[in-house]
C-alpha positions in Angstrom: -0.7 -19.1 45.1 -1.3 -20.9 42.2 -4.1 -23.3 42.9 -6.3 -20.0 43.7 -5.5 -18.6 40.7 -7.0 -22.5 38.9 -9.8 -21.4 41.1 -10.3 -18.7 40.0 -9.8 -18.9 36.2 -11.7 -22.1 36.6 -14.4 -21.2 38.2 -14.5 -17.7 35.5 -14.9 -20.4 32.9 -17.7 -22.1 34.4 -19.4 -18.5 34.8 -18.6 -17.5 30.8 -19.7 -21.2 29.6 -23.0 -21.3 31.5 -23.6 -17.9 29.1 -22.4 -18.9 25.9 -24.5 -21.7 23.4 -23.0 -24.6 22.5 -21.5 -24.5 19.5 -21.1 -28.4 18.9 -22.8 -31.6 18.2 -24.0 -29.4 15.7 -28.1 -29.7 17.5 -27.0 -28.0 20.1 -26.4 -24.8 18.0 -28.6 -24.4 15.7 -32.1 -24.4 17.9 -30.4 -23.1 20.8 -33.2 -21.6 23.8 -32.1 -17.7 23.0 -32.0 -16.8 26.8 -29.8 -19.4 27.8 -27.1 -17.6 31.0 -30.1 -15.9 31.3 -32.2 -18.5 33.9 -30.3 -16.5 37.0 -31.6 -13.0 36.1 -35.2 -11.9 36.9 -37.6 -12.2 33.8 -36.7 -7.5 33.9 -33.2 -7.6 33.4 -33.2 -10.3 30.6 -35.7 -8.7 28.7 -33.9 -4.9 29.4 -30.5 -7.4 27.7 -32.4 -8.2 25.5 -34.2 -5.0 24.5 -30.4 -4.1 23.7 -28.7 -7.4 22.0 -31.7 -7.7 20.2 -33.2 -4.2 19.8 -36.6 -5.2 20.5 -38.8 -5.5 22.9 -40.3 -9.2 24.3 -43.4 -8.4 25.4 -46.3 -6.4 23.8 -45.3 -2.1 23.9 -48.6 -1.1 26.9 -50.9 0.7 23.7 -50.9 -3.1 23.1 -52.9 -4.0 26.1 -54.4 -0.7 26.4 -55.5 -1.6 23.1 -56.8 -5.4 24.3 -58.8 -3.8 27.6 -60.2 -0.7 26.2 -61.3 -3.6 23.9 -63.0 -6.0 26.2 -60.8 -8.5 25.3 -58.7 -8.2 28.8 -61.2 -7.9 31.7 -60.0 -6.5 34.9 -60.9 -10.3 36.7 -58.4 -11.5 33.6 -56.0 -9.2 35.2 -57.4 -9.9 38.5 -56.8 -14.0 38.4 -53.0 -13.7 36.3 -51.1 -11.9 39.5 -52.8 -14.0 42.3 -50.9 -17.0 40.3 -47.7 -14.9 40.0 -44.8 -15.5 42.3 -43.3 -12.4 44.5 -40.2 -12.4 41.2 -42.3 -12.2 38.7 -44.5 -9.0 40.3 -41.0 -7.6 41.7 -39.5 -7.7 38.0 -42.1 -5.4 36.6 -42.3 -3.0 39.5 -38.5 -2.6 38.6 -38.8 -2.9 34.9 -42.3 -0.1 36.0 -40.0 1.9 37.6 -37.5 2.7 35.4 -39.0 2.9 32.5 -41.8 5.8 34.5 -39.3 7.9 35.5 
């Protein structure tokens, strides 16, 4: 029984450690990636967590993109090219984000 409990506790510690930025050595604390611990999540979930914790978006507002599109700075061909090379996971991430945002 102690072995199972120890393994479970060890797994929980490992999981928590992957979400918490290292504090020492100091060089790791000063310039830590704010997305440490999110590598296993899709972009939409990471953006939602960032907004909840930081109170800001990871992307420019839709109005910004709309303005760029209407001014011709972003063209339909640009959008098609980006979608063509986007990973299925990224496309799905945005689709999930859009469906939860516009309900």
